[in-house]
C-alpha positions as CSV (number, residue, x, y, z in Angstrom):
1,X,22.7,4.5,91.9
2,X,22.1,6.3,88.7
3,X,22.6,4.2,85.7
4,X,24.2,5.5,82.5
5,X,22.0,4.4,79.6
6,X,24.0,3.6,76.5
7,X,22.4,3.7,73.1
8,X,21.4,0.4,71.7
9,X,23.1,-0.6,68.5
10,X,21.7,-3.1,66.1
11,X,23.2,-6.5,65.9
12,X,26.4,-6.7,63.9
13,X,24.8,-9.0,61.4
14,X,22.7,-6.0,60.2
15,X,25.8,-4.0,59.1
16,X,26.7,-4.4,55.5
17,X,30.5,-4.3,56.2
18,X,30.2,-7.3,58.4
19,X,27.9,-9.1,55.9
20,X,30.0,-11.6,53.9
21,X,27.3,-11.9,51.2
22,X,27.2,-8.1,50.7
23,X,31.0,-8.0,50.6
24,X,31.1,-10.7,47.9
25,X,28.5,-8.9,45.9
26,X,30.4,-5.6,46.0
27,X,33.6,-7.4,45.0
28,X,31.9,-9.0,42.0
29,X,30.4,-5.6,41.0
30,X,33.8,-3.9,41.0
31,X,35.4,-6.8,39.1
32,X,32.8,-6.5,36.4
33,X,33.3,-2.7,36.2
34,X,37.1,-3.2,36.0
35,X,36.7,-5.9,33.3
36,X,34.4,-3.6,31.2
37,X,36.8,-0.7,31.6
38,X,39.7,-2.9,30.6
39,X,37.8,-4.2,27.5
40,X,37.0,-0.6,26.5
41,X,40.6,0.5,26.9
42,X,41.9,-2.4,24.8
43,X,39.3,-1.7,22.0
44,X,40.2,2.0,22.0
45,X,43.9,1.1,21.9
46,X,43.5,-1.1,18.9
47,X,41.4,1.5,17.1
48,X,44.1,4.1,17.7
49,X,46.8,1.6,16.6
50,X,44.9,0.9,13.3
51,X,44.4,4.6,12.7
52,X,48.1,5.3,13.2
53,X,49.0,2.4,10.9
54,X,46.6,3.7,8.2
55,X,48.1,7.2,8.4
56,X,51.6,5.7,8.2
57,X,50.6,3.7,5.1
58,X,49.1,6.8,3.5
59,X,52.2,8.8,4.2
60,X,54.4,6.1,2.6
61,X,52.0,5.9,-0.3
62,X,52.2,9.6,-0.8
63,X,56.0,9.5,-0.7
64,X,56.0,6.7,-3.3
65,X,53.7,8.8,-5.5
66,X,56.2,11.7,-5.2
67,X,59.0,9.4,-6.2
68,X,57.0,8.3,-9.3
69,X,56.5,11.9,-10.3
70,X,60.2,12.7,-9.8
71,X,61.1,9.6,-11.9
72,X,58.7,10.5,-14.6
73,X,60.1,14.1,-15.0
74,X,63.7,12.7,-14.9
75,X,63.0,10.5,-17.9
76,X,60.4,12.7,-19.6
77,X,62.9,13.7,-22.4
78,X,64.3,10.2,-22.8
79,X,62.8,8.5,-25.9
80,X,63.6,5.1,-24.4
81,X,61.6,5.7,-21.3
82,X,58.2,7.4,-21.7
83,X,56.4,9.1,-18.9
84,X,53.3,7.0,-19.6
85,X,55.1,3.9,-18.2
86,X,55.5,5.6,-14.9
87,X,52.2,7.5,-14.8
88,X,50.1,4.5,-15.4
89,X,52.0,2.3,-13.0
90,X,49.6,0.2,-10.9
91,X,49.6,1.6,-7.4
92,X,46.2,0.8,-6.0
93,X,43.0,-0.7,-7.3
94,X,42.1,2.7,-8.7
95,X,45.3,3.0,-10.8
96,X,46.0,6.7,-10.1
97,X,48.8,8.5,-11.8
98,X,50.6,11.6,-10.9
99,X,50.1,14.7,-13.1
100,X,52.1,17.2,-11.2
101,X,53.2,18.6,-7.8
102,X,51.7,21.3,-5.6
103,X,54.1,23.2,-3.3
104,X,53.3,25.9,-0.8
105,X,56.4,27.0,1.1
106,X,54.5,29.0,3.7
107,X,52.8,25.9,5.2
108,X,55.5,23.4,4.2
109,X,53.2,21.7,1.8
110,X,54.6,19.5,-1.0
111,X,52.3,16.8,-2.5
112,X,51.7,15.0,-5.8
113,X,48.5,15.8,-7.7
114,X,46.6,12.7,-8.8
115,X,44.7,12.6,-12.0
116,X,41.3,11.9,-10.6
117,X,39.2,12.3,-7.4
118,X,37.6,9.6,-5.3
119,X,37.5,8.7,-1.6
120,X,40.3,6.2,-1.8
121,X,42.7,8.5,-3.7
122,X,41.9,11.5,-1.4
123,X,43.3,9.3,1.5
124,X,46.7,9.2,-0.4
125,X,47.3,12.7,-1.8
126,X,45.8,15.7,-3.5
127,X,43.5,15.1,-6.4
128,X,42.4,17.0,-9.6
129,X,38.7,17.7,-9.0
130,X,38.0,19.6,-12.2
131,X,39.8,21.6,-14.9
132,X,42.8,21.1,-17.2
133,X,46.2,19.5,-16.6
134,X,48.6,21.4,-14.4
135,X,49.9,24.7,-15.8
136,X,47.5,24.8,-18.7
137,X,45.0,27.5,-19.5
138,X,41.9,27.1,-17.4
139,X,40.9,26.6,-13.8
140,X,42.7,23.6,-12.3
141,X,40.7,22.6,-9.2
142,X,42.6,20.5,-6.6
143,X,40.8,18.8,-3.7
144,X,42.4,17.6,-0.5
145,X,41.5,16.3,2.9
146,X,41.8,18.6,5.9
147,X,43.5,16.3,8.5
148,X,43.8,17.2,12.1
149,X,47.5,16.2,12.0
150,X,48.1,19.0,9.5
151,X,48.9,16.6,6.6
152,X,47.5,17.3,3.1
153,X,45.4,20.4,3.3
154,X,45.3,20.4,7.1
155,X,47.0,23.9,7.2
156,X,45.5,25.4,4.2
157,X,43.5,27.9,6.3
158,X,46.9,29.6,7.1
159,X,47.3,30.6,3.4
160,X,46.4,34.3,2.9
161,X,46.0,36.7,0.0
162,X,49.2,37.3,-2.0
163,X,50.8,34.1,-0.8
164,X,52.6,32.1,-3.5
165,X,51.6,28.6,-4.7
166,X,53.9,26.6,-7.0
167,X,52.8,24.0,-9.5
168,X,55.1,21.6,-11.3
169,X,53.7,19.8,-14.4
170,X,54.8,16.5,-15.9
171,X,57.6,18.2,-17.8
172,X,59.1,19.5,-14.6
173,X,58.1,23.1,-15.5
174,X,57.3,25.4,-12.6
175,X,54.6,28.0,-12.7
176,X,54.0,30.3,-9.8
177,X,50.6,31.5,-8.7
178,X,49.5,34.3,-6.4
179,X,46.5,33.9,-4.1
180,X,43.8,36.3,-5.2
181,X,40.8,35.1,-3.2
182,X,40.0,33.1,-0.1
183,X,36.5,32.3,1.2
184,X,34.2,29.7,2.7
185,X,31.1,28.4,1.1
186,X,28.5,25.6,1.4
187,X,29.7,22.1,0.6
188,X,27.3,21.9,-2.4
189,X,28.5,25.1,-3.9
190,X,30.7,24.3,-7.0
191,X,30.8,27.7,-8.6
192,X,34.6,27.7,-7.9
193,X,35.0,25.1,-10.6
194,X,33.9,27.5,-13.4
195,X,36.2,27.2,-16.4
196,X,35.6,30.7,-17.8
197,X,39.0,32.2,-17.0
198,X,39.5,34.5,-20.1
199,X,42.6,32.7,-21.1
200,X,44.2,32.8,-17.7
201,X,45.9,30.0,-15.8
202,X,44.1,29.6,-12.4
203,X,44.5,27.2,-9.5
204,X,41.6,26.6,-7.1
205,X,42.3,24.6,-3.9
206,X,39.3,23.0,-2.1
207,X,39.1,21.5,1.4
208,X,36.5,21.1,4.2
209,X,36.5,23.1,7.4
210,X,36.0,20.5,10.1
211,X,34.7,23.0,12.6
212,X,32.1,25.0,10.5
213,X,31.4,22.2,8.1
214,X,31.9,24.7,5.3
215,X,34.2,24.3,2.3
216,X,37.4,26.4,2.2
217,X,38.3,27.8,-1.2
218,X,41.7,29.3,-2.2
219,X,42.0,30.8,-5.7
220,X,45.3,31.8,-7.2
221,X,46.2,33.3,-10.6
222,X,49.4,32.9,-12.5
223,X,52.1,35.2,-11.3
224,X,52.8,37.9,-13.9
């Protein structure tokens, strides 16, 4: 009688899926992977949470600065309450004070202008980088961060030639400016801060382009 020869299989103990030690090793490996993934997710969550809290604090700070400006202009003509009391109010360790407001209706921008520029103040609002006080003869240069959430100068790239920029000074006086130039330059180029304006009132807005790593410059002259 012919016999049917069946293939020989190795003993079951040689298969990994029947090997208890191999199974235990795999389970431990997956547990470690899951633990590392969980730790990474928790760390990223807390980083995101801290960033959101920081942005919320900066927003509240900017709103408070706006209130300070509005209060200072309200009492600017009151001899019993001088603007200096409001402007020099201790707000952070840097003691910033508001010298005006910048408004661009096209991009729904409305922020206080702080008197000086440093990394801490730039987190709060727009800052005077160079030049005179708002609405005085000269080239008032205003710097601001370009945030991805479109706050501060995050939408400044949408401003085009002939758009209107409004500046309020400490007396509440409004002067309108018309954009006359827009360009990008290297971050170390400060030619835009030149104060030779031939007696004109000029506003220069500066921010960084996060994509090209260039500096975006918007120049506006007083509306005639």
